TIFI-697724 format. One record per atom (N, C-alpha, C): residue in three letters; z, x, y. Coordinates in steps of 0.05 Angstrom, whole numbers, plus 32768, in hexadecimal, padded with zeros to 4 digits. Example, Ala and Ser with C-alpha at 12.3 -4.5 7.8 and 13.67 -1.06 7.14 Angstrom:
2
ALA809C81087F8E;ALA809C80F67FA6;ALA809C81087FBE;SER808E81017FD3;SER808F81117FEB;SER809D81028001;
***
This chain:
332
MET821D826480B2;MET820A825280A5;MET82158249808A;ARG821182328082;ARG821A82288068;ARG820C82388051;SER82188237803A;SER820C82458023;SER81F1823A801C;PRO81DD824C8016;PRO81C28242800F;PRO81C182317FF7;ALA81D782317FE6;ALA81D682217FCE;ALA81D382037FD4;PHE81DC81FA7FEB;PHE81DA81DD7FF0;PHE81BD81D57FF8;ALA81AB81E97FFA;ALA818F81E38000;ALA818081D87FE8;LEU818C81D87FD0;LEU817E81CD7FB8;LEU817E81AF7FB9;ILE816B81A47FC7;ILE816B81877FCC;ILE815981787FB9;LEU816181617FB1;LEU8150814E7FA3;LEU814381597F8B;THR8150816A7F7B;THR814381767F64;THR813D81617F4F;THR814E814E7F4B;THR8149813A7F36;THR813281287F3D;THR8130811F7F57;THR811A810E7F5E;THR8100811D7F5F;ALA810081377F67;ALA80E781477F68;ALA80DD814B7F4C;LEU80EF81507F38;LEU80E681547F1C;LEU80D9813A7F11;ALA80E481237F19;ALA80D9810A7F0F;ALA80BE81057F19;LEU80B8810E7F32;LEU809E81097F3F;LEU8089811E7F39;ALA809381377F33;ALA8080814D7F31;ALA806E814B7F1A;GLU805581547F1E;GLU804281577F08;GLU804481757EFF;GLU8031817F7EF2;GLU8032819A7EE8;GLU803581AE7F00;LYS802681A87F16;LYS802881B87F2E;LYS802C81A57F46;PRO8045819F7F4D;PRO8049818C7F63;PRO803E81967F7D;THR803581837F8E;THR802A81897FA8;THR803981797FBD;ALA803481807FD7;ALA804381727FEC;ALA803381728006;ARG8039815E8017;ARG802F815D8033;ARG804881608045;VAL804781748057;VAL805E817B8067;VAL805881778085;SER806B81698093;SER8069816780B0;SER8082817480BB;TRP8080818980CB;TRP8096819980D4;TRP8095819A80F3;VAL80AC81928100;VAL80AD8190811D;VAL80C481A18127;ARG80BE81B3813A;ARG80D381C28149;ARG80D981B38162;LEU80F181A88164;LEU80F98199817C;LEU80FF81AC8193;PRO810081A281AC;PRO810681B381C3;PRO811F81C381BF;GLY811D81DD81C5;GLY813481EF81C1;GLY8132820081A8;ALA812081F78195;ALA811D8205817B;ALA810282138179;GLU80F7821A8190;GLU80DC8227818F;GLU80DC82428180;SER80F4824F817F;SER80F582698171;SER80F882678153;CYS80FB824E8149;CYS80FE824A812C;CYS80E3824C811E;VAL80E4824B8103;VAL80CC824D80F3;VAL80B9823680F9;ASP809F823D80FD;ASP808C82288103;ASP807F821E80E9;ASP806D820B80EC;ASP806181FD80D5;ASP8052821180C3;ALA8041822280CF;ALA8031823480C0;ALA8042824880B1;SER8057825480BE;SER8069826780B1;SER8079825B809B;LEU80818241809F;LEU80908234808A;LEU807F82308071;ARG806682278075;ARG80548223805E;ARG8050823D804F;LYS804C8253805F;LYS8047826D8052;LYS805F82768042;SER80778272804D;SER8090827A803F;SER8093826A8025;VAL808E824F8026;VAL8091823F800E;VAL807C82477FF9;THR8063824C8002;THR804E82557FF0;THR8056826F7FE2;ALA806382827FF0;ALA806B829B7FE4;ALA808182967FD0;ARG809482847FD5;ARG80A9827E7FC2;ARG809F82727FA8;LEU808B82607FAB;LEU808182527F93;LEU806B82627F84;GLY806082767F92;GLY804A82857F85;GLY802F82767F85;ARG802D82617F94;ARG801482527F96;ARG801682417FB0;ASP7FFF82367FB8;ASP7FFE82257FD0;ASP800282087FC7;PRO801981FC7FCE;PRO801E81E07FC6;PRO801381CB7FDA;PHE800881D57FF1;PHE800081C38006;PHE7FE281BD8004;VAL7FDB81AE7FEF;VAL7FBF81A77FE9;VAL7FBC81897FEA;ALA7FA381817FE3;ALA7F9D81647FE3;ALA7FAD81557FCE;ALA7FAE813A7FD0;ALA7FBC81297FBD;ALA7FD981317FB9;PRO7FE981327FCF;PRO8005813A7FCC;PRO801581267FBC;THR802981307FAD;THR803C811F7F9F;THR8055811A7FAF;LEU805A81297FC4;LEU807181267FD5;LEU806881277FF2;ALA807781198004;ALA8074811B8020;ALA808E8124802C;VAL808E813A803B;VAL80A681458047;VAL80A381468065;GLU80B7813A8073;GLU80B8813C8090;GLU80D1814A8098;GLY80CE815D80AB;GLY80E6816D80B3;GLY80E6817380D0;THR80FE817680DB;THR8102817E80F7;THR8117819480F8;ILE811581A5810C;ILE812981BA8111;ILE813081B9812F;ALA814981BB8136;ALA815281B88151;ALA816981CB8157;ARG816E81CF8171;ARG818481E0817A;ARG819981CE8187;GLU81B181CE817C;GLU81C881C08188;GLU81DA81D58196;PRO81EE81CC81A5;PRO81FD81DF81B6;PRO820881F781A6;LYS821281F3818D;LYS821F8209817F;LYS8212820F8164;ARG81FB8202815E;ARG81F082078144;ARG81D281FF8144;TRP81C48209812F;TRP81A982018129;TRP81AB81EB8113;ILE819A81D78114;ILE819B81C28100;ILE817E81BA80F8;ALA817A81B880DE;ALA816081B080D2;ALA8164819880C0;LYS8151818580C1;LYS8153816D80B0;LYS8138816B80A1;LEU813B81638087;LEU8124815E8076;LEU81258142806B;TRP810F8134806C;TRP810C8119805F;TRP80F7811B804A;ILE80FE81128031;ILE80EB8114801A;ILE80E380F88012;ARG80C980F4800E;ARG80BE80DB8004;ARG80AA80E07FEE;ASP80A780CC7FDC;ASP809280D07FC7;ASP807780C77FD2;ALA806380C87FC0;ALA804780C37FC9;ALA804480A67FD2;ASP805580947FC9;ASP805480777FD1;ASP806480727FEA;GLY807180867FF6;GLY80808082800E;GLY809E807B8009;LYS80A7807B7FF0;LYS80C280747FEA;LYS80D5808C7FF1;SER80EB80867FFF;SER80FD809B8007;SER810C80A67FEF;LEU810C80C17FEC;LEU811A80CF7FD7;LEU813480DC7FE1;GLY813880DC7FFB;GLY815080E88006;GLY814A80FA801E;GLU815F81058028;GLU815D8118803F;GLU8173812D803D;ARG816F8143804B;ARG81838159804A;ARG818581658066;GLU819D816C806D;GLU81A381798087;GLU81AD81958082;LEU81A181A98090;LEU81A981C5808E;LEU81B181CF80A9;THR81C681DE80AB;THR81CF81E880C5;THR81D5820680C4;SER81D6821380DB;SER81DD822F80DE;SER81EA823380F9;GLU81FF824380F9;GLU820C824A8112;GLU82058267811B;ALA81F08272810E;ALA81E7828D8115;ALA81DB828E8132;ASP81D982A6813D;ASP81CE82A98158;ASP81B082A28158;THR81A282A98142;THR818582A48140;THR8180828F812B;CYS81678285812B;CYS815F82708119;CYS8153827A80FF;ALA8151829480FC;ALA814282A080E5;ALA814E829880CB;SER8169829A80C8;SER8176829480AF;SER8173827780A7;LEU8173826580BA;LEU816F824880B4;LEU8153824480AA;GLY813F825380B5;GLY8124825080AC;GLY81218257808F;GLU812F826D8086;GLU812E8274806A;GLU813A825E8058;ALA815182528061;ALA815D823C8052;ALA814B82248050;VAL813D821D8066;VAL812A82078065;VAL8113820D8052;SER810982258052;SER80F3822D8040;SER80FC822A8023;LEU81148233801C;LEU811E82308001;LEU812282137FF9;ALA812E8203800B;ALA813281E78006;ALA811881D88001;LEU810381DF8011;LEU80E981D1800F;LEU80DC81DA7FF5;ALA80DD81F37FEE;ALA80D181FD7FD5;ALA80DE81EF7FBC;LEU80F881ED7FBD;LEU810781DF7FA7;LEU810081C27FA5;ALA80FD81B57FBD;ALA80F681987FBC;ALA80DA81947FB1;ILE80C781A67FB6;ILE80AC81A37FAB;ILE80AB81A97F8E;ASP80B681C17F85;ASP80B381C97F6A;ASP80CC81DA7F63;PRO80E281CD7F5A;PRO80FA81DB7F55;PRO80F781F07F3F;ASP80E781EC7F2A;ASP80E481FF7F15;ASP80D782197F1F;ALA80C182167F2E;ALA80B3822E7F38;ALA80C4823D7F4D;ALA80D1822E7F5F;ALA80E1823B7F74;ALA80F982497F69;ALA8105823E7F53;ALA811D824A7F48;ALA811882617F34;SER80FE82647F2B;SER80F882797F18;SER80F982947F25;PRO810582A87F17;PRO810682C37F23;PRO80EA82CF7F24;SER80E582E07F38;SER80CC82EE7F3B;SER80C983017F24;PRO80B083057F19;PRO80AD83187F03;PRO80B583347F0B;SER80C283437EF9;SER80CB835E7EFF;SER80B483717EFE;PRO80B383857F0F;PRO809D83987F0E;PRO809E83A97EF4;SER808783B17EEB;SER808583C17ED2;SER809383DB7ED6;PRO80A383E47EC2;PRO80B283FD7EC5;PRO809F84157EC6;SER80A584287ED7;SER809484407ED8;SER809C84527EC1;PRO808984647EB9;PRO808F84767EA2;PRO80A784887EA8;SER80B8848C7E94;SER80CF849D7E97;SER80C784BA7E98;PRO80D384CA7EA9;PRO80CC84E67EA9;PRO80D684F47E90;SER80CC850B7E8C;SER80D3851B7E74;SER80F185207E75;PRO80FE851F7E5E;PRO811B85247E5E;PRO812285407E68;SER813785417E77;SER8140855A7E82;SER815785647E71;PRO815A857D7E6F;PRO817185887E60;PRO818C85817E6C;THR818B857B7E87;THR81A485747E94;THR81AB85587E8C;PRO81C385527E82;PRO81CB85367E7A;PRO81CC85247E92;THR81C1850B7E8F;THR81C184F87EA4;THR81DB84E77EA2;PRO81E984E37EB9;PRO820184D37EB8;PRO81FB84B67EB1;LYS820D84AA7EA3;LYS8209848E7E9B;LYS820C847B7EB4;PRO81F984687EB7;PRO81FC84557ECD;PRO821384437EC9;LYS821F843C7EDF;LYS823584297EDE;LYS822B840D7ED7;PRO823983FF7EC6;PRO823083E37EBF;PRO823183D17ED8;LYS821B83C17EDA;LYS821A83AE7EF0;LYS822D83967EEB;PRO823A838D7F01;PRO824C83767EFD;PRO823C835D7EF8;LYS8246834D7EE7;LYS823983337EE0;LYS823983217EF8;PRO822183157EFF;PRO822083037F16;PRO823182E97F11;THR823E82E17F26;THR824E82C97F25;THR823B82B17F27;PRO823B829F7F14;PRO822982887F15;PRO823082767F2D;THR821A826E7F3B;THR821E825C7F52;THR821D823F7F49;PRO8231822F7F4F;PRO823082127F46;PRO821982037F54;THR820C81F37F44;THR81F681E37F4F;THR820181CA7F5C;PRO81FA81C57F76;PRO820581AE7F83;PRO81FA81947F78;THR820B817F7F79;THR820281657F70;THR81EE815A7F84;PRO81D681517F7A;PRO81C281467F8C;PRO81CC812F7F9C;THR81C6812E7FB6;THR81CE81187FC8;THR81BC81007FC3;PRO81C880E87FBE;PRO81B780D17FBA;PRO81A880CA7FD3;PRO818F80BF7FD0;PRO817F80B87FE8;PRO818D80A37FF9;PRO818A80A48013;PRO819780918025;PRO818A80768021;PRO819880608027;PRO818C80458025;PRO817680428039;THR816180348031;THR814A802E8042;THR8152801B8058;SER814C80228071;SER815380118087;SER81407FF98088;LEU81487FE38094;LEU813A7FCA8091;LEU812C7FC080AA;ALA81367FC780C2;ALA812A7FBA80DA;ALA81327FC980F3;ALA81257FC18109;ALA812B7FCB8124;ALA812D7FB48137;VAL813F7FB6814B;VAL81427FA1815F;VAL813D7FAF817A;MET81297FA48189;MET81207FB281A2;MET81237F9F81BA;VAL81297FAA81D1;VAL81287F9D81EB;VAL81157FAC81FD;ARG81017F9E8209;ARG80ED7FAB8219;ARG80EA7F9F8234;ALA80E57FB08248;ALA80DC7FA88262;ALA80BD7FAA8262;VAL80B07F94826B;VAL80927F938269;VAL80867F8D8284;LEU806D7F948287;LEU805E7F8E829F;LEU80427F858296;SER803A7F6D82A0;SER80207F618297;SER800D7F6082AF;THR7FF37F5F82A9;THR7FDE7F5A82BD;THR7FCC7F4382B3;SER7FC27F3382C6;SER7FAE7F1F82C1;SER7FB87F0682B2;LEU7FD17F0782A7;LEU7FDB7EEF829A;LEU7FE77EDB82AE;LEU7FF17EE682C4;LEU7FFD7ED682DA;LEU7FEE7EDD82F4;PRO7FF27ECE8309;PRO7FE47ED48322;PRO7FE77EF0832D;LYS7FFE7EFD8327;LYS80037F188330;LYS800E7F288319;PRO800C7F43831A;PRO80197F548306;PRO80367F4C8303;ALA803E7F4682EA;ALA80587F3982E6;ALA806A7F4A82D5;PRO80827F5182DF;PRO80967F5E82CE;PRO80A37F4982BC;GLY80AD7F5182A5;GLY80BA7F3E8293;GLY80CB7F4D827F;VAL80D57F3E826B;VAL80E67F498257;VAL80DD7F3F823B;ALA80E07F508227;ALA80D87F48820C;ALA80ED7F5281F8;LEU80F27F4281E3;LEU81047F4981CD;LEU80F47F4881B4;SER80FB7F5A81A1;SER80ED7F598187;SER80FF7F618171;PHE80F97F568159;PHE81077F5D8140;PHE80F17F67812D;ASP80F47F808123;ASP80DF7F8C8113;ASP80E87F9380F7;PRO80E67F8080E4;PRO80ED7F8780C8;PRO80D87F9980BC;ALA80E07FAB80A9;ALA80CF7FBF809E;ALA80C27FB58084;PHE80A87FBA8081;PHE809A7FB88067;PHE809E7FD18056;SER809B7FE88064;SER809E80038057;SER80A58016806E;HIS80A580308067;HIS80AC8044807C;HIS809680468091;ARG807E803B808D;ARG8068803D80A0;ARG8061802280AC;PHE8066800C809F;PHE805D7FF280A9;PHE80757FDF80AD;ARG80747FCF80C2;ARG80897FBB80C7;ARG807D7FA480D6;ALA808A7F8D80D3;ALA80837F7580E2;ALA80907F7580FD;VAL80867F65810F;VAL80917F63812A;VAL80947F458131;PHE80AC7F3C8137;PHE80B17F218140;PHE80C17F22815A;GLY80B87F13816F;GLY80C57F168188;GLY80BF7EFF819B;ALA80C97F0381B4;ALA80C57EF081C9;ALA80C17EFF81E3;MET80B27EF381F6;MET80AD7F008210;MET80AE7EEA8226;TYR80B97EF3823D;TYR80BA7EE18254;TYR80B07EEF826D;LEU809C7EE3827A;LEU80927EED8294;LEU809A7ED982A9;PRO80AA7EE082BC;PRO80B47ECD82D0;PRO809E7EC382E3;PRO80A27EAD82F2;PRO808D7EA18303;PRO80827EB58318;GLN80687EB4831A;GLN805A7EC4832F;GLN80497EB0833F;ARG804C7EB1835A;ARG803E7E9E836B;ARG80207EA4836D;THR80107E8F8370;THR7FF47E928375;THR7FF07E9D8391;ALA7FD87EA68397;ALA7FD27EB283B1;ALA7FD77E9F83C8;ASP7FD17E8583C4;ASP7FD57E7283D9;ASP7FF27E6783DA;GLY80037E6F83C8;GLY801F7E6783C8;GLY80237E4A83BF;VAL800F7E3D83B4;VAL80127E2183AC;VAL80237E1F8393;ALA80217E328380;ALA802F7E2F8366;ALA80397E4A835D;GLY804D7E49834C;GLY80577E61833E;GLY80537E5C8320;ILE80487E708312;ILE80417E6C82F6;ILE80507E8182E6;SER805D7E7882D0;SER806C7E8A82BE;SER80617E8782A1;LEU80697E998290;LEU805F7E998274;LEU80767EA18261;THR80797E91824C;THR808D7E968237;THR807E7E95821C;THR80827EAA820B;THR80747EAB81F2;THR80877EB481DC;LEU80807EAC81C3;LEU808B7EB781AB;LEU80747EC6819D;HIS80797EDD8190;HIS80637EEB8184;HIS806C7EF78169;SER80587EFB8158;SER805C7F08813E;SER80437F1A8138;GLY80487F30812A;GLY80327F428124;GLY803C7F588112;THR802E7F6E8112;THR80357F858100;THR802E7F9F810E;CYS803D7FB48107;CYS80387FCF8112;CYS80377FE280FA;GLY80247FF580FC;GLY8021800980E7;GLY8020802580F3;GLY802F803880E6;GLY802F805380F0;GLY8014806080EC;THR8009806C8101;THR7FEF80798100;THR7FF180978100;THR800680A2810D;THR800880BF810E;THR802580C68115;GLY802D80DF8111;GLY804880E88119;GLY805A80E98101;THR807480EC8107;THR808980EE80F3;THR809E80D880F8;LEU80B480DA80E9;LEU80C980C680EC;LEU80D680C88108;THR80D480DF8115;THR80E180E4812F;THR80CF80DC8146;VAL80B680E48145;VAL80A380DE815B;VAL808980D4814E;GLY807E80BE815A;GLY806580B4814E;GLY8057809F815F;VAL804080968156;VAL803080828163;VAL802A806C814F;ASP802E80528156;ASP8028803C8145;ASP8012802B8151;LEU8002801F8140;LEU7FEE800B8148;LEU7FF87FEF8142;CYS7FF97FDE8156;CYS80057FC38153;CYS7FF17FAD815A;VAL7FF37F97814C;VAL7FE47F7E8153;VAL7FF77F678151;ALA7FF37F538162;ALA80067F3C8162;ALA7FF87F23816D;LEU80027F0C8166;LEU7FF97EF28170;LEU800F7EE58180;HIS80097EDC8198;HIS801C7ED081AA;HIS80177EB281AC;ALA802C7EA381AD;ALA802B7E8681B1;ALA80427E7D81C3;GLY803C7E6D81D7;GLY80517E6481E9;GLY80467E5081FD;ALA80507E538216;ALA80487E3F822A;ALA80487E4C8246;THR80357E428256;THR80357E498273;THR80427E318282;HIS80507E388297;HIS805D7E2382A7;HIS80567E2782C4;ALA804B7E1382D1;ALA80447E1482EE;ALA80587E0482FE;ALA80667E118310;ALA80787E048322;ALA80697E00833D;VAL80637DE88345;VAL80547DE2835D;VAL80667DE18375;HIS80617DF1838A;HIS80727DF283A2;HIS80677DE083B8;ARG804D7DD983B7;ARG80417DC683CA;ARG802F7DB483BA;LEU80287D9D83C5;LEU80177D8983B8;LEU80257D7E83A0;GLU80177D6D8391;GLU80217D608379;GLU80117D698361;PRO801F7D72834B;PRO80107D798333;PRO80057D618325;ASP7FEB7D63831B;ASP7FE07D4C830C;ASP7FE67D4E82EE;ARG7FEE7D6682E5;ARG7FF57D6982C9;ARG800F7D7A82C7;PRO80267D6E82CD;PRO803F7D7D82CD;PRO80477D8582B1;GLY80587D9982AF;GLY80627DA28296;GLY80557DBC828C;ASP805E7DC58274;ASP80547DDD8268;ASP80397DD9825B;ARG802A7DEE8258;ARG80107DEE824B;ARG80107E028234;LEU80077DFA821D;LEU80067E0C8206;LEU7FF57E24820C;TRP7FFF7E3C8204;TRP7FF17E558209;TRP7FF07E6581EF;LEU7FD87E6F81E8;LEU7FD57E8181D1;LEU7FC77E9B81DA;GLY7FCF7EB181CE;GLY7FC37ECA81D5;GLY7FC67EDE81BE;ALA7FB67EF481BF;ALA7FB87F0981AB;ALA7FBC7F2481BA;ALA7FCA7F3681AC;ALA7FD07F5081B8;ALA7FCA7F6681A4;PHE7FC07F7C81AE;PHE7FBC7F94819D;PHE7FC07FAC81AE;GLY7FCC7FC181A2;GLY7FD17FD981B2;GLY7FE07FEE81A3;LEU7FEB800281B1;LEU7FF9801981A6;LEU8016801981AF;ARG80278023819E;ARG8043802681A4;ARG804B8043819E;PHE8056805181B3;PHE805F806C81B0;PHE807D806C81AD;ARG808780798198;ARG80A480788192;ARG80B08093818F;VAL80C980958198;VAL80D980AE8195;VAL80F580A6818C;ARG80FE80B38176;ARG811980AE816D;ARG812C80C0817D;LEU813E80B3818C;LEU815180C2819D;LEU816980CB818D;ALA817280BB817A;ALA818980C18169;ALA818380B4814E;GLU819780B5813C;GLU819480AB8121;GLU818A808E8121;ALA8194807D8133;ALA818D80618133;ALA81828057814E;LEU817F80698162;LEU81768061817C;LEU815980698180;ILE814880568189;ILE812B805C818C;ILE8122805481A8;LEU8110806381B4;LEU8103805D81CD;LEU80E6805B81C8;ASP80D9804681D3;ASP80BC804381CF;ASP80AF803A81E9;ALA8095803F81EA;ALA808480368201;ALA806B802A81F4;SER8062801381FF;SER804B800581F3;SER80377FFE8208;VAL801E7FFC81FF;VAL80077FF38210;VAL7FF77FE181FF;ASP7FF47FC78207;ASP7FE57FB381F7;ASP7FD07FA68209;GLY7FBA7FA081FC;GLY7FA67F8E8208;GLY7FAC7F718201;MET7FAD7F5F8215;MET7FB47F438211;MET7F9B7F328214;VAL7F957F238200;VAL7F7D7F118200;VAL7F867EF48200;PRO7F847EE58216;PRO7F8C7EC98215;PRO7F787EB98204;LEU7F827EAB81F1;LEU7F717E9981E0;LEU7F6F7E7E81EC;THR7F827E7681FD;THR7F807E5E820D;THR7F827E66822A;ARG7F6C7E638239;ARG7F6B7E6D8254;ARG7F6D7E568268;HIS7F857E538273;HIS7F8A7E3D8285;HIS7F7F7E4482A1;ARG7F757E2F82AF;ARG7F6B7E3282CB;ARG7F7C7E2082DC;PHE7F867E2A82F2;PHE7F977E1B8304;PHE7F877E17831F;ARG7F847DFD8327;ARG7F747DF6833E;ARG7F837DE38350;VAL7F7B7DE38369;VAL7F847DCF837D;VAL7F6D7DBC8382;THR7F727DA28380;THR7F5D7D8E8384;THR7F657D7A839A;PRO7F647D8283B3;PRO7F6D7D7083C9;PRO7F5A7D5883CC;ALA7F417D5C83C5;ALA7F2E7D4683C7;ALA7F1A7D4A83B1;ALA7F017D4B83B8;ALA7EEC7D5083A4;ALA7EE87D6D839E;ASP7EF27D7E83B0;ASP7EEE7D9B83AD;ASP7F047DA7839D;ASP7EFC7DB88389;ASP7F107DC78379;ASP7F137DE38384;GLN7F2B7DEB8388;GLN7F317E068391;GLN7F427E14837B;GLU7F367E28836E;GLU7F437E358358;GLU7F597E488362;MET7F717E458358;MET7F877E578360;MET7F897E6F834D;PHE7F857E6B8333;PHE7F8A7E808320;PHE7F7E7E798305;ALA7F717E8D82F8;ALA7F677E8A82DD;ALA7F6F7EA282CD;GLN7F7A7E9D82B5;GLN7F837EB382A4;GLN7F6B7EC28298;THR7F6D7EDD8296;THR7F597EEE828A;THR7F667F038279;PHE7F557F13826C;PHE7F607F2A825C;PHE7F707F3C826E;GLY7F877F458263;GLY7F997F578273;GLY7FA67F6B8261;LEU7FB87F7B826E;LEU7FC77F8F8260;LEU7FE57F888261;LEU7FF37F91824D;LEU80107F8D824C;LEU801C7FA88244;ALA802B7FB48257;ALA80387FCE8252;ALA80567FC98251;GLY80647FD98240;GLY80807FD6823D;GLY808E7FF08236;VAL80A97FF0823C;VAL80BA80068234;VAL80D27FF98227;GLY80D98003820E;GLY80EE7FF681FF;GLY8103800981F5;LEU811B7FFE81F1;LEU8131800D81E6;LEU813E7FFC81D1;GLY8144800781B9;GLY814E7FF681A4;GLY815F80058190;TRP816A7FF5817E;TRP817A7FFF8168;TRP816780018150;ASN8160801A8149;ASN814C801F8135;ASN815980218119;LEU8154800E8108;LEU815E800E80ED;LEU8148801580D9;PHE8131801C80E2;PHE811A802280D1;PHE8114803F80CF;
***
């Protein structure tokens, strides 16, 4: 395992943000394979013991998110530190090649205590009061050997915080209901620039290929552009759930296979979407997500056959669902 000295993370930024008694909100996740490592409750208890007080109270001045995982030949823990406004203050990686995870848990506890309150965590514990000396004995006591002077440990240079990522690019396979005559598979692309570490905009496009009506007279397709926003509701930087809303604008296109269309060409289509997005970070920049949205057509087109005076309705758009699975390059 690396020397515990490198666990002194972000001391300069923590001192700048700390009040008289700094506090923190901690989210700690043990990834698959690391179930034997320190859990959230034990980590909080260890940090509280190091600081001599409970720093996990209301109105935190710091937000800490951490994960611990088992790799083929080592244990690895990562910590991300942010201030109360969500600004990134940096991150730290700790590793151990020991057989068990216990030693890495101690290093994480020390690193977290120093990130919250470096003064309190670095202060030595008070020495116990000396017990009364026994009455002197006539037998002379040998002189104790002088203790060797401790070698000072060099303080590592704080690592500067990483640059804030700006956007994500996603490709999704989608499946819609009620927007076309039949459940329609399709494809969607999106570009998601970030407002902050929790909120980002969403700009994209979606294409649902033609689906034939039940009588086979026409095939109807849908193409849209959309924009909206997503906000993190729960979870960590690794796993979480976002709430998203978006407005779609585009066109429906009906290709008539029999008879003659009386209004050929595309028709303007507007709709609104709202739903949830479940995300998992697979690697440093790779993200997998799954989404479920309710689609509300704001312009509801009706397609009919009028051979004479009688109208025969082929299809009418109604409220539907849009489900998708996406994979993208996550820069946020």
